VMD Tcl script that builds the backbone (N, CA, C; Angstrom):
set m [mol new atoms 552]
animate dup $m
set s [atomselect $m all]
$s set {name element resname resid chain x y z} {
  {N N MET 1 A 0.832 -1.156 0.000}
  {CA C MET 1 A 0.000 0.000 0.000}
  {C C MET 1 A 0.889 1.235 0.000}
  {N N PRO 2 A 0.603 2.188 -0.865}
  {CA C PRO 2 A 1.458 3.373 -0.958}
  {C C PRO 2 A 1.245 4.300 0.240}
  {N N ASN 3 A 2.316 4.989 0.622}
  {CA C ASN 3 A 2.272 5.925 1.743}
  {C C ASN 3 A 1.685 7.249 1.251}
  {N N PRO 4 A 0.564 7.725 1.831}
  {CA C PRO 4 A -0.077 8.945 1.342}
  {C C PRO 4 A 0.749 10.191 1.624}
  {N N THR 5 A 1.629 10.188 2.591}
  {CA C THR 5 A 2.427 11.371 2.896}
  {C C THR 5 A 3.668 11.468 2.042}
  {N N ARG 6 A 4.024 10.397 1.429}
  {CA C ARG 6 A 5.226 10.393 0.616}
  {C C ARG 6 A 4.842 10.611 -0.842}
  {N N GLN 7 A 5.558 11.538 -1.515}
  {CA C GLN 7 A 5.247 11.842 -2.900}
  {C C GLN 7 A 6.250 11.171 -3.812}
  {N N HIS 8 A 5.782 10.889 -4.945}
  {CA C HIS 8 A 6.645 10.352 -5.982}
  {C C HIS 8 A 7.607 11.462 -6.379}
  {N N PRO 9 A 8.885 11.180 -6.715}
  {CA C PRO 9 A 9.838 12.227 -7.065}
  {C C PRO 9 A 9.334 13.145 -8.169}
  {N N ARG 10 A 8.595 12.684 -9.127}
  {CA C ARG 10 A 8.078 13.544 -10.189}
  {C C ARG 10 A 6.907 14.385 -9.702}
  {N N GLU 11 A 6.319 14.028 -8.638}
  {CA C GLU 11 A 5.168 14.767 -8.133}
  {C C GLU 11 A 5.559 15.865 -7.157}
  {N N HIS 12 A 6.856 16.039 -6.922}
  {CA C HIS 12 A 7.281 17.088 -5.994}
  {C C HIS 12 A 6.835 18.445 -6.559}
  {N N GLN 13 A 6.177 19.219 -5.734}
  {CA C GLN 13 A 5.632 20.487 -6.208}
  {C C GLN 13 A 6.501 21.659 -5.774}
  {N N HIS 14 A 6.630 22.599 -6.669}
  {CA C HIS 14 A 7.322 23.851 -6.376}
  {C C HIS 14 A 6.387 24.669 -5.495}
  {N N PRO 15 A 6.888 25.498 -4.566}
  {CA C PRO 15 A 5.999 26.261 -3.687}
  {C C PRO 15 A 4.960 27.078 -4.439}
  {N N ARG 16 A 5.275 27.582 -5.622}
  {CA C ARG 16 A 4.314 28.366 -6.399}
  {C C ARG 16 A 3.174 27.499 -6.911}
  {N N GLU 17 A 3.431 26.231 -7.046}
  {CA C GLU 17 A 2.423 25.339 -7.609}
  {C C GLU 17 A 1.344 24.993 -6.601}
  {N N HIS 18 A 1.467 25.480 -5.373}
  {CA C HIS 18 A 0.418 25.254 -4.382}
  {C C HIS 18 A -0.774 26.169 -4.628}
  {N N GLN 19 A -0.618 27.200 -5.501}
  {CA C GLN 19 A -1.710 28.107 -5.793}
  {C C GLN 19 A -2.757 27.387 -6.625}
  {N N ASP 20 A -3.964 27.865 -6.515}
  {CA C ASP 20 A -4.977 27.254 -7.373}
  {C C ASP 20 A -4.842 27.809 -8.787}
  {N N ALA 21 A -5.613 27.339 -9.724}
  {CA C ALA 21 A -5.467 27.684 -11.132}
  {C C ALA 21 A -5.677 29.171 -11.381}
  {N N GLY 22 A -6.628 29.793 -10.688}
  {CA C GLY 22 A -6.914 31.215 -10.882}
  {C C GLY 22 A -5.742 32.079 -10.459}
  {N N GLU 23 A -5.127 31.723 -9.335}
  {CA C GLU 23 A -3.987 32.485 -8.872}
  {C C GLU 23 A -2.805 32.321 -9.813}
  {N N ARG 24 A -2.623 31.140 -10.358}
  {CA C ARG 24 A -1.522 30.907 -11.281}
  {C C ARG 24 A -1.671 31.763 -12.526}
  {N N GLN 25 A -2.877 31.925 -13.026}
  {CA C GLN 25 A -3.078 32.730 -14.222}
  {C C GLN 25 A -2.779 34.198 -13.922}
  {N N GLU 26 A -3.182 34.694 -12.751}
  {CA C GLU 26 A -2.939 36.085 -12.390}
  {C C GLU 26 A -1.467 36.404 -12.314}
  {N N THR 27 A -0.683 35.547 -11.700}
  {CA C THR 27 A 0.724 35.833 -11.494}
  {C C THR 27 A 1.591 35.418 -12.662}
  {N N ALA 28 A 1.047 34.702 -13.620}
  {CA C ALA 28 A 1.863 34.219 -14.729}
  {C C ALA 28 A 2.436 35.373 -15.542}
  {N N GLY 29 A 1.684 36.495 -15.725}
  {CA C GLY 29 A 2.153 37.603 -16.544}
  {C C GLY 29 A 2.989 38.608 -15.786}
  {N N ARG 30 A 3.071 38.503 -14.485}
  {CA C ARG 30 A 3.828 39.465 -13.684}
  {C C ARG 30 A 5.313 39.162 -13.714}
  {N N ARG 31 A 6.055 40.290 -13.682}
  {CA C ARG 31 A 7.499 40.144 -13.567}
  {C C ARG 31 A 7.948 40.887 -12.319}
  {N N ARG 32 A 9.096 40.556 -11.874}
  {CA C ARG 32 A 9.647 41.261 -10.729}
  {C C ARG 32 A 9.950 42.697 -11.126}
  {N N PRO 33 A 9.720 43.656 -10.208}
  {CA C PRO 33 A 10.084 45.042 -10.528}
  {C C PRO 33 A 11.591 45.149 -10.707}
  {N N SER 34 A 11.987 45.828 -11.726}
  {CA C SER 34 A 13.413 46.009 -11.958}
  {C C SER 34 A 13.751 47.482 -11.825}
  {N N ALA 35 A 15.005 47.791 -11.744}
  {CA C ALA 35 A 15.448 49.185 -11.649}
  {C C ALA 35 A 15.011 49.949 -12.888}
  {N N LEU 36 A 15.019 49.302 -14.031}
  {CA C LEU 36 A 14.622 49.934 -15.276}
  {C C LEU 36 A 13.158 50.353 -15.245}
  {N N ARG 37 A 12.341 49.550 -14.601}
  {CA C ARG 37 A 10.911 49.849 -14.517}
  {C C ARG 37 A 10.677 51.163 -13.786}
  {N N TRP 38 A 11.468 51.453 -12.783}
  {CA C TRP 38 A 11.306 52.689 -12.015}
  {C C TRP 38 A 12.119 53.828 -12.618}
  {N N LEU 39 A 13.154 53.521 -13.331}
  {CA C LEU 39 A 14.018 54.536 -13.902}
  {C C LEU 39 A 13.363 55.265 -15.071}
  {N N ARG 40 A 12.657 54.544 -15.908}
  {CA C ARG 40 A 12.030 55.175 -17.078}
  {C C ARG 40 A 11.067 56.298 -16.701}
  {N N PRO 41 A 10.115 56.076 -15.781}
  {CA C PRO 41 A 9.221 57.187 -15.419}
  {C C PRO 41 A 9.966 58.358 -14.778}
  {N N ALA 42 A 11.004 58.072 -14.003}
  {CA C ALA 42 A 11.769 59.144 -13.360}
  {C C ALA 42 A 12.486 59.999 -14.400}
  {N N VAL 43 A 13.082 59.354 -15.389}
  {CA C VAL 43 A 13.760 60.086 -16.449}
  {C C VAL 43 A 12.736 60.890 -17.257}
  {N N GLY 44 A 11.600 60.307 -17.513}
  {CA C GLY 44 A 10.544 61.011 -18.243}
  {C C GLY 44 A 10.058 62.236 -17.489}
  {N N ALA 45 A 9.852 62.092 -16.191}
  {CA C ALA 45 A 9.399 63.221 -15.367}
  {C C ALA 45 A 10.452 64.321 -15.335}
  {N N ALA 46 A 11.698 63.946 -15.212}
  {CA C ALA 46 A 12.778 64.932 -15.204}
  {C C ALA 46 A 12.822 65.689 -16.530}
  {N N ALA 47 A 12.618 64.992 -17.622}
  {CA C ALA 47 A 12.620 65.634 -18.937}
  {C C ALA 47 A 11.481 66.642 -19.056}
  {N N VAL 48 A 10.333 66.302 -18.515}
  {CA C VAL 48 A 9.184 67.218 -18.554}
  {C C VAL 48 A 9.487 68.475 -17.738}
  {N N VAL 49 A 10.078 68.327 -16.559}
  {CA C VAL 49 A 10.415 69.471 -15.707}
  {C C VAL 49 A 11.422 70.378 -16.404}
  {N N VAL 50 A 12.441 69.805 -17.010}
  {CA C VAL 50 A 13.451 70.589 -17.715}
  {C C VAL 50 A 12.816 71.329 -18.891}
  {N N ALA 51 A 11.989 70.649 -19.643}
  {CA C ALA 51 A 11.328 71.288 -20.794}
  {C C ALA 51 A 10.425 72.432 -20.342}
  {N N ALA 52 A 9.689 72.225 -19.275}
  {CA C ALA 52 A 8.794 73.272 -18.766}
  {C C ALA 52 A 9.586 74.481 -18.294}
  {N N SER 53 A 10.687 74.255 -17.611}
  {CA C SER 53 A 11.482 75.389 -17.139}
  {C C SER 53 A 12.121 76.144 -18.302}
  {N N LEU 54 A 12.529 75.433 -19.340}
  {CA C LEU 54 A 13.082 76.105 -20.512}
  {C C LEU 54 A 12.022 76.943 -21.220}
  {N N LEU 55 A 10.828 76.423 -21.321}
  {CA C LEU 55 A 9.746 77.178 -21.951}
  {C C LEU 55 A 9.369 78.395 -21.127}
  {N N ALA 56 A 9.379 78.246 -19.817}
  {CA C ALA 56 A 8.999 79.356 -18.934}
  {C C ALA 56 A 9.997 80.506 -19.031}
  {N N THR 57 A 11.256 80.200 -19.212}
  {CA C THR 57 A 12.269 81.255 -19.282}
  {C C THR 57 A 12.538 81.724 -20.697}
  {N N ALA 58 A 11.986 81.066 -21.677}
  {CA C ALA 58 A 12.267 81.417 -23.068}
  {C C ALA 58 A 11.723 82.784 -23.439}
  {N N GLY 59 A 10.673 83.255 -22.755}
  {CA C GLY 59 A 10.066 84.520 -23.092}
  {C C GLY 59 A 10.776 85.712 -22.497}
  {N N GLY 60 A 11.820 85.549 -21.731}
  {CA C GLY 60 A 12.532 86.655 -21.109}
  {C C GLY 60 A 12.021 86.900 -19.707}
  {N N PRO 61 A 12.607 87.883 -19.035}
  {CA C PRO 61 A 12.239 88.145 -17.643}
  {C C PRO 61 A 10.851 88.769 -17.529}
  {N N ASP 62 A 10.157 88.428 -16.443}
  {CA C ASP 62 A 8.835 89.008 -16.186}
  {C C ASP 62 A 8.948 90.427 -15.645}
  {N N VAL 63 A 9.986 90.680 -14.862}
  {CA C VAL 63 A 10.166 91.997 -14.248}
  {C C VAL 63 A 11.080 92.821 -15.147}
  {N N THR 64 A 10.486 93.844 -15.763}
  {CA C THR 64 A 11.251 94.756 -16.612}
  {C C THR 64 A 10.952 96.188 -16.180}
  {N N ARG 65 A 11.816 97.090 -16.559}
  {CA C ARG 65 A 11.635 98.493 -16.199}
  {C C ARG 65 A 10.288 99.050 -16.696}
  {N N PRO 66 A 9.924 98.870 -17.967}
  {CA C PRO 66 A 8.642 99.417 -18.436}
  {C C PRO 66 A 7.429 98.837 -17.684}
  {N N ARG 67 A 7.454 97.526 -17.416}
  {CA C ARG 67 A 6.328 96.921 -16.683}
  {C C ARG 67 A 6.236 97.477 -15.268}
  {N N LEU 68 A 7.381 97.625 -14.626}
  {CA C LEU 68 A 7.405 98.138 -13.261}
  {C C LEU 68 A 6.936 99.590 -13.217}
  {N N GLU 69 A 7.423 100.418 -14.129}
  {CA C GLU 69 A 7.023 101.831 -14.169}
  {C C GLU 69 A 5.526 101.972 -14.425}
  {N N SER 70 A 5.008 101.212 -15.363}
  {CA C SER 70 A 3.571 101.265 -15.666}
  {C C SER 70 A 2.734 100.859 -14.457}
  {N N SER 71 A 3.154 99.794 -13.797}
  {CA C SER 71 A 2.427 99.319 -12.621}
  {C C SER 71 A 2.493 100.330 -11.485}
  {N N LEU 72 A 3.685 100.870 -11.241}
  {CA C LEU 72 A 3.850 101.829 -10.143}
  {C C LEU 72 A 3.045 103.096 -10.397}
  {N N ASP 73 A 3.028 103.596 -11.633}
  {CA C ASP 73 A 2.238 104.793 -11.963}
  {C C ASP 73 A 0.777 104.596 -11.577}
  {N N ALA 74 A 0.194 103.497 -12.035}
  {CA C ALA 74 A -1.228 103.234 -11.771}
  {C C ALA 74 A -1.497 102.998 -10.281}
  {N N ALA 75 A -0.660 102.184 -9.646}
  {CA C ALA 75 A -0.873 101.863 -8.226}
  {C C ALA 75 A -0.739 103.103 -7.355}
  {N N PHE 76 A 0.317 103.871 -7.567}
  {CA C PHE 76 A 0.519 105.066 -6.753}
  {C C PHE 76 A -0.628 106.056 -6.946}
  {N N ALA 77 A -1.027 106.277 -8.189}
  {CA C ALA 77 A -2.109 107.234 -8.457}
  {C C ALA 77 A -3.400 106.825 -7.731}
  {N N HIS 78 A -3.764 105.562 -7.811}
  {CA C HIS 78 A -4.995 105.110 -7.147}
  {C C HIS 78 A -4.891 105.224 -5.627}
  {N N LEU 79 A -3.746 104.862 -5.089}
  {CA C LEU 79 A -3.578 104.927 -3.632}
  {C C LEU 79 A -3.489 106.373 -3.139}
  {N N TYR 80 A -2.896 107.258 -3.933}
  {CA C TYR 80 A -2.821 108.670 -3.553}
  {C C TYR 80 A -4.216 109.291 -3.544}
  {N N VAL 81 A -5.032 108.945 -4.531}
  {CA C VAL 81 A -6.421 109.432 -4.545}
  {C C VAL 81 A -7.148 108.935 -3.300}
  {N N GLN 82 A -6.932 107.680 -2.928}
  {CA C GLN 82 A -7.541 107.128 -1.717}
  {C C GLN 82 A -7.076 107.911 -0.478}
  {N N GLN 83 A -5.787 108.202 -0.408}
  {CA C GLN 83 A -5.257 108.977 0.716}
  {C C GLN 83 A -5.908 110.360 0.771}
  {N N GLN 84 A -6.022 111.014 -0.368}
  {CA C GLN 84 A -6.593 112.356 -0.399}
  {C C GLN 84 A -8.068 112.358 0.012}
  {N N GLN 85 A -8.793 111.306 -0.324}
  {CA C GLN 85 A -10.185 111.190 0.118}
  {C C GLN 85 A -10.250 111.035 1.633}
  {N N LEU 86 A -9.328 110.248 2.204}
  {CA C LEU 86 A -9.265 110.104 3.665}
  {C C LEU 86 A -8.991 111.444 4.343}
  {N N LEU 87 A -8.219 112.299 3.681}
  {CA C LEU 87 A -7.853 113.606 4.231}
  {C C LEU 87 A -8.869 114.701 3.901}
  {N N GLY 88 A -9.914 114.361 3.133}
  {CA C GLY 88 A -10.952 115.333 2.812}
  {C C GLY 88 A -10.693 116.141 1.557}
  {N N HIS 89 A -9.922 115.629 0.635}
  {CA C HIS 89 A -9.650 116.302 -0.638}
  {C C HIS 89 A -10.214 115.465 -1.783}
  {N N PRO 90 A -11.530 115.462 -1.971}
  {CA C PRO 90 A -12.146 114.586 -2.980}
  {C C PRO 90 A -11.909 115.020 -4.421}
  {N N GLY 91 A -11.383 116.195 -4.660}
  {CA C GLY 91 A -11.188 116.690 -6.022}
  {C C GLY 91 A -9.986 116.088 -6.731}
  {N N VAL 92 A -9.131 115.383 -6.024}
  {CA C VAL 92 A -7.944 114.797 -6.652}
  {C C VAL 92 A -8.353 113.518 -7.386}
  {N N THR 93 A -7.968 113.434 -8.661}
  {CA C THR 93 A -8.262 112.235 -9.456}
  {C C THR 93 A -6.959 111.694 -10.037}
  {N N THR 94 A -7.004 110.456 -10.485}
  {CA C THR 94 A -5.804 109.882 -11.099}
  {C C THR 94 A -5.402 110.679 -12.342}
  {N N ALA 95 A -6.392 111.193 -13.068}
  {CA C ALA 95 A -6.089 111.983 -14.275}
  {C C ALA 95 A -5.453 113.324 -13.914}
  {N N SER 96 A -5.934 113.974 -12.841}
  {CA C SER 96 A -5.385 115.278 -12.468}
  {C C SER 96 A -3.967 115.184 -11.911}
  {N N MET 97 A -3.560 113.999 -11.484}
  {CA C MET 97 A -2.237 113.834 -10.890}
  {C C MET 97 A -1.119 113.759 -11.921}
  {N N GLY 98 A -1.400 113.228 -13.109}
  {CA C GLY 98 A -0.370 113.096 -14.141}
  {C C GLY 98 A 0.851 112.316 -13.664}
  {N N THR 99 A 0.621 111.214 -12.996}
  {CA C THR 99 A 1.704 110.431 -12.400}
  {C C THR 99 A 2.615 109.809 -13.452}
  {N N SER 100 A 3.913 109.917 -13.208}
  {CA C SER 100 A 4.883 109.222 -14.055}
  {C C SER 100 A 6.060 108.820 -13.173}
  {N N SER 101 A 6.703 107.734 -13.562}
  {CA C SER 101 A 7.841 107.268 -12.771}
  {C C SER 101 A 8.984 106.846 -13.690}
  {N N THR 102 A 10.165 106.912 -13.125}
  {CA C THR 102 A 11.373 106.439 -13.795}
  {C C THR 102 A 12.093 105.540 -12.800}
  {N N CYS 103 A 12.295 104.283 -13.198}
  {CA C CYS 103 A 12.895 103.306 -12.288}
  {C C CYS 103 A 14.278 102.881 -12.776}
  {N N ASP 104 A 15.102 102.494 -11.819}
  {CA C ASP 104 A 16.444 102.011 -12.116}
  {C C ASP 104 A 16.764 100.905 -11.122}
  {N N ARG 105 A 17.434 99.893 -11.623}
  {CA C ARG 105 A 17.816 98.787 -10.741}
  {C C ARG 105 A 19.330 98.793 -10.525}
  {N N GLY 106 A 19.737 99.100 -9.327}
  {CA C GLY 106 A 21.130 98.949 -8.931}
  {C C GLY 106 A 22.149 99.853 -9.582}
  {N N GLY 107 A 21.740 100.925 -10.202}
  {CA C GLY 107 A 22.690 101.850 -10.810}
  {C C GLY 107 A 22.971 101.548 -12.268}
  {N N PRO 108 A 23.900 102.310 -12.851}
  {CA C PRO 108 A 24.142 102.225 -14.288}
  {C C PRO 108 A 24.807 100.930 -14.762}
  {N N THR 109 A 25.416 100.168 -13.874}
  {CA C THR 109 A 26.103 98.948 -14.307}
  {C C THR 109 A 25.222 97.707 -14.237}
  {N N VAL 110 A 23.967 97.859 -13.760}
  {CA C VAL 110 A 23.057 96.728 -13.615}
  {C C VAL 110 A 21.918 96.876 -14.625}
  {N N THR 111 A 21.608 95.805 -15.332}
  {CA C THR 111 A 20.497 95.807 -16.286}
  {C C THR 111 A 19.180 95.977 -15.525}
  {N N ASP 112 A 18.289 96.792 -16.055}
  {CA C ASP 112 A 17.013 97.091 -15.398}
  {C C ASP 112 A 15.973 96.002 -15.636}
  {N N VAL 113 A 16.282 94.787 -15.228}
  {CA C VAL 113 A 15.357 93.657 -15.298}
  {C C VAL 113 A 15.561 92.775 -14.071}
  {N N GLY 114 A 14.508 92.014 -13.743}
  {CA C GLY 114 A 14.632 90.992 -12.707}
  {C C GLY 114 A 14.263 91.449 -11.321}
  {N N ALA 115 A 14.100 90.456 -10.481}
  {CA C ALA 115 A 13.741 90.693 -9.088}
  {C C ALA 115 A 14.949 91.202 -8.316}
  {N N GLY 116 A 14.669 91.892 -7.222}
  {CA C GLY 116 A 15.744 92.367 -6.358}
  {C C GLY 116 A 15.256 93.475 -5.445}
  {N N SER 117 A 16.042 93.740 -4.417}
  {CA C SER 117 A 15.686 94.792 -3.463}
  {C C SER 117 A 16.424 96.087 -3.791}
  {N N ASP 118 A 16.970 96.176 -4.992}
  {CA C ASP 118 A 17.779 97.330 -5.375}
  {C C ASP 118 A 17.129 98.210 -6.448}
  {N N TRP 119 A 15.801 98.199 -6.516}
  {CA C TRP 119 A 15.091 99.062 -7.456}
  {C C TRP 119 A 14.786 100.398 -6.777}
  {N N ILE 120 A 15.091 101.496 -7.469}
  {CA C ILE 120 A 14.764 102.849 -7.011}
  {C C ILE 120 A 13.923 103.497 -8.107}
  {N N CYS 121 A 12.794 104.054 -7.705}
  {CA C CYS 121 A 11.926 104.721 -8.678}
  {C C CYS 121 A 11.648 106.147 -8.224}
  {N N MET 122 A 11.803 107.060 -9.145}
  {CA C MET 122 A 11.451 108.452 -8.891}
  {C C MET 122 A 10.050 108.662 -9.458}
  {N N VAL 123 A 9.119 109.005 -8.576}
  {CA C VAL 123 A 7.722 109.180 -8.973}
  {C C VAL 123 A 7.394 110.665 -8.926}
  {N N THR 124 A 6.808 111.153 -10.017}
  {CA C THR 124 A 6.412 112.559 -10.115}
  {C C THR 124 A 4.900 112.614 -10.256}
  {N N TRP 125 A 4.266 113.526 -9.514}
  {CA C TRP 125 A 2.820 113.707 -9.564}
  {C C TRP 125 A 2.459 115.129 -9.166}
  {N N VAL 126 A 1.233 115.506 -9.447}
  {CA C VAL 126 A 0.696 116.805 -9.036}
  {C C VAL 126 A -0.158 116.552 -7.802}
  {N N ASP 127 A 0.158 117.257 -6.705}
  {CA C ASP 127 A -0.538 117.011 -5.437}
  {C C ASP 127 A -1.871 117.751 -5.354}
  {N N ASP 128 A -2.505 117.681 -4.176}
  {CA C ASP 128 A -3.825 118.284 -3.975}
  {C C ASP 128 A -3.795 119.812 -4.076}
  {N N ALA 129 A -2.620 120.439 -3.942}
  {CA C ALA 129 A -2.485 121.892 -4.065}
  {C C ALA 129 A -2.014 122.278 -5.477}
  {N N ALA 130 A -2.094 121.349 -6.426}
  {CA C ALA 130 A -1.702 121.557 -7.820}
  {C C ALA 130 A -0.209 121.845 -7.956}
  {N N LYS 131 A 0.583 121.340 -7.026}
  {CA C LYS 131 A 2.026 121.520 -7.052}
  {C C LYS 131 A 2.689 120.205 -7.471}
  {N N SER 132 A 3.677 120.287 -8.345}
  {CA C SER 132 A 4.387 119.087 -8.799}
  {C C SER 132 A 5.309 118.581 -7.685}
  {N N GLN 133 A 5.257 117.290 -7.466}
  {CA C GLN 133 A 6.067 116.642 -6.429}
  {C C GLN 133 A 6.856 115.505 -7.079}
  {N N THR 134 A 8.049 115.259 -6.571}
  {CA C THR 134 A 8.845 114.108 -7.005}
  {C C THR 134 A 9.385 113.427 -5.765}
  {N N GLY 135 A 9.122 112.141 -5.675}
  {CA C GLY 135 A 9.558 111.377 -4.513}
  {C C GLY 135 A 10.306 110.117 -4.905}
  {N N LYS 136 A 11.257 109.757 -4.063}
  {CA C LYS 136 A 12.057 108.557 -4.279}
  {C C LYS 136 A 11.399 107.378 -3.557}
  {N N PHE 137 A 11.052 106.347 -4.336}
  {CA C PHE 137 A 10.443 105.135 -3.786}
  {C C PHE 137 A 11.426 103.980 -3.910}
  {N N GLU 138 A 11.604 103.266 -2.826}
  {CA C GLU 138 A 12.463 102.085 -2.824}
  {C C GLU 138 A 11.561 100.868 -2.995}
  {N N LEU 139 A 11.898 100.035 -3.977}
  {CA C LEU 139 A 11.075 98.866 -4.269}
  {C C LEU 139 A 11.843 97.576 -4.020}
  {N N GLN 140 A 11.149 96.643 -3.413}
  {CA C GLN 140 A 11.649 95.276 -3.275}
  {C C GLN 140 A 10.795 94.437 -4.210}
  {N N VAL 141 A 11.391 94.026 -5.315}
  {CA C VAL 141 A 10.650 93.347 -6.377}
  {C C VAL 141 A 10.920 91.847 -6.303}
  {N N HIS 142 A 9.857 91.068 -6.380}
  {CA C HIS 142 A 9.944 89.610 -6.287}
  {C C HIS 142 A 9.766 88.985 -7.670}
  {N N ALA 143 A 10.285 87.785 -7.848}
  {CA C ALA 143 A 10.174 87.076 -9.121}
  {C C ALA 143 A 8.726 86.762 -9.478}
  {N N SER 144 A 7.833 86.829 -8.505}
  {CA C SER 144 A 6.409 86.554 -8.731}
  {C C SER 144 A 5.680 87.730 -9.367}
  {N N SER 145 A 6.411 88.756 -9.794}
  {CA C SER 145 A 5.853 89.979 -10.385}
  {C C SER 145 A 5.078 90.790 -9.357}
  {N N CYS 146 A 5.472 90.714 -8.117}
  {CA C CYS 146 A 4.905 91.521 -7.035}
  {C C CYS 146 A 6.034 92.338 -6.420}
  {N N TYR 147 A 5.666 93.462 -5.801}
  {CA C TYR 147 A 6.687 94.285 -5.165}
  {C C TYR 147 A 6.104 95.029 -3.976}
  {N N THR 148 A 7.006 95.475 -3.112}
  {CA C THR 148 A 6.671 96.346 -1.996}
  {C C THR 148 A 7.354 97.671 -2.261}
  {N N ALA 149 A 6.587 98.753 -2.203}
  {CA C ALA 149 A 7.131 100.093 -2.424}
  {C C ALA 149 A 7.070 100.876 -1.122}
  {N N ASN 150 A 8.158 101.534 -0.801}
  {CA C ASN 150 A 8.226 102.400 0.379}
  {C C ASN 150 A 8.467 103.815 -0.095}
  {N N GLY 151 A 7.550 104.716 0.274}
  {CA C GLY 151 A 7.633 106.094 -0.182}
  {C C GLY 151 A 8.283 107.007 0.841}
  {N N PRO 152 A 8.626 108.226 0.397}
  {CA C PRO 152 A 9.250 109.195 1.298}
  {C C PRO 152 A 8.196 109.811 2.234}
  {N N ALA 153 A 8.359 109.597 3.521}
  {CA C ALA 153 A 7.397 110.111 4.500}
  {C C ALA 153 A 7.282 111.638 4.435}
  {N N SER 154 A 8.356 112.309 4.035}
  {CA C SER 154 A 8.324 113.772 3.961}
  {C C SER 154 A 7.329 114.264 2.911}
  {N N LEU 155 A 7.038 113.448 1.909}
  {CA C LEU 155 A 6.095 113.854 0.861}
  {C C LEU 155 A 4.733 113.164 0.967}
  {N N VAL 156 A 4.721 111.900 1.348}
  {CA C VAL 156 A 3.463 111.142 1.343}
  {C C VAL 156 A 2.900 110.923 2.746}
  {N N GLY 157 A 3.629 111.316 3.756}
  {CA C GLY 157 A 3.158 111.155 5.132}
  {C C GLY 157 A 3.702 109.887 5.774}
  {N N SER 158 A 3.495 109.804 7.079}
  {CA C SER 158 A 4.011 108.656 7.824}
  {C C SER 158 A 3.113 107.445 7.632}
  {N N PHE 159 A 3.427 106.390 8.376}
  {CA C PHE 159 A 2.715 105.113 8.236}
  {C C PHE 159 A 1.208 105.254 8.507}
  {N N THR 160 A 0.833 106.110 9.423}
  {CA C THR 160 A -0.597 106.350 9.699}
  {C C THR 160 A -0.906 107.826 9.492}
  {N N LEU 161 A -2.200 108.099 9.333}
  {CA C LEU 161 A -2.667 109.483 9.222}
  {C C LEU 161 A -4.021 109.601 9.910}
  {N N THR 162 A -4.441 110.828 10.164}
  {CA C THR 162 A -5.732 111.062 10.803}
  {C C THR 162 A -6.730 111.430 9.722}
  {N N ASP 163 A -7.811 110.647 9.612}
  {CA C ASP 163 A -8.805 110.918 8.570}
  {C C ASP 163 A -9.752 112.028 9.002}
  {N N THR 164 A -10.724 112.362 8.156}
  {CA C THR 164 A -11.639 113.476 8.433}
  {C C THR 164 A -12.545 113.220 9.637}
  {N N SER 165 A -12.671 111.979 10.068}
  {CA C SER 165 A -13.468 111.644 11.261}
  {C C SER 165 A -12.630 111.651 12.531}
  {N N GLY 166 A -11.338 111.933 12.399}
  {CA C GLY 166 A -10.459 111.960 13.561}
  {C C GLY 166 A -9.871 110.603 13.930}
  {N N ARG 167 A -10.092 109.603 13.100}
  {CA C ARG 167 A -9.548 108.260 13.367}
  {C C ARG 167 A -8.133 108.141 12.805}
  {N N GLU 168 A -7.311 107.396 13.512}
  {CA C GLU 168 A -5.958 107.083 13.034}
  {C C GLU 168 A -6.076 105.878 12.096}
  {N N VAL 169 A -5.697 106.055 10.830}
  {CA C VAL 169 A -5.803 104.988 9.834}
  {C C VAL 169 A -4.468 104.813 9.123}
  {N N GLN 170 A -4.322 103.681 8.474}
  {CA C GLN 170 A -3.103 103.417 7.722}
  {C C GLN 170 A -3.022 104.326 6.509}
  {N N ASN 171 A -1.856 104.895 6.280}
  {CA C ASN 171 A -1.616 105.736 5.121}
  {C C ASN 171 A -1.376 104.821 3.916}
  {N N PRO 172 A -2.255 104.847 2.923}
  {CA C PRO 172 A -2.128 103.905 1.808}
  {C C PRO 172 A -0.903 104.094 0.921}
  {N N VAL 173 A -0.277 105.275 0.937}
  {CA C VAL 173 A 0.863 105.487 0.045}
  {C C VAL 173 A 2.219 105.494 0.742}
  {N N ASN 174 A 2.258 105.344 2.048}
  {CA C ASN 174 A 3.547 105.304 2.734}
  {C C ASN 174 A 4.323 104.043 2.353}
  {N N ALA 175 A 3.653 102.897 2.398}
  {CA C ALA 175 A 4.241 101.623 1.979}
  {C C ALA 175 A 3.093 100.778 1.442}
  {N N PHE 176 A 3.318 100.138 0.301}
  {CA C PHE 176 A 2.235 99.350 -0.290}
  {C C PHE 176 A 2.790 98.190 -1.104}
  {N N ASP 177 A 1.958 97.173 -1.231}
  {CA C ASP 177 A 2.289 95.960 -1.987}
  {C C ASP 177 A 1.448 95.904 -3.248}
  {N N VAL 178 A 2.075 95.550 -4.349}
  {CA C VAL 178 A 1.386 95.504 -5.643}
  {C C VAL 178 A 1.881 94.290 -6.428}
  {N N CYS 179 A 0.990 93.675 -7.191}
  {CA C CYS 179 A 1.366 92.656 -8.161}
  {C C CYS 179 A 0.936 93.152 -9.544}
  {N N PHE 180 A 1.732 92.874 -10.534}
  {CA C PHE 180 A 1.384 93.323 -11.894}
  {C C PHE 180 A 1.379 92.145 -12.852}
  {N N ASP 181 A 0.756 92.370 -13.989}
  {CA C ASP 181 A 0.653 91.342 -15.022}
  {C C ASP 181 A 1.994 91.248 -15.757}
  {N N PRO 182 A 2.694 90.132 -15.643}
  {CA C PRO 182 A 4.000 90.029 -16.305}
  {C C PRO 182 A 3.919 89.984 -17.820}
  {N N ASP 183 A 2.726 89.807 -18.367}
  {CA C ASP 183 A 2.563 89.755 -19.813}
  {C C ASP 183 A 2.124 91.083 -20.405}
  {N N ALA 184 A 1.884 92.071 -19.534}
  {CA C ALA 184 A 1.383 93.369 -20.020}
  {C C ALA 184 A 2.507 94.197 -20.608}
}
mol reanalyze $m
mol bondsrecalc $m
mol representation Tube
mol addrep $m
């Protein structure tokens, strides 16, 4: 009588052969993960990132002197009108101010493009007494096409001012943050 626990040498089963037929079909097409399997997507992703960065910089810098001057002219004019309304001078308009600015980055040896804390802009406008004013604004310009402008307190007032109701409020033109359209 044959021993049921003893297998014939040809009947010895490989550990994988203990799976039922359905499991064998599922795993038959699988391969072990290889380094190449993970390397291809990584190389592909890196190529996409490099291509995107090249395309993003191909159009030139977002921060340029003309864009900054245009943005500062409009922002300052609107904020100055707001300040004048707080002070009780409603007759001042952006059109009556004739705002214009000239900006420079870091002096004559530095190209007037790009982000940096070394932008100086001279802003000229007509004030509420119809007198021409010119003030030096220091700009900290970020690569995100946003900047912080700090104006001369002697011309635009200190950080706060007293409005027509006697309340102490923030002076909108002493220091302000602006973002501009880099494609404009």
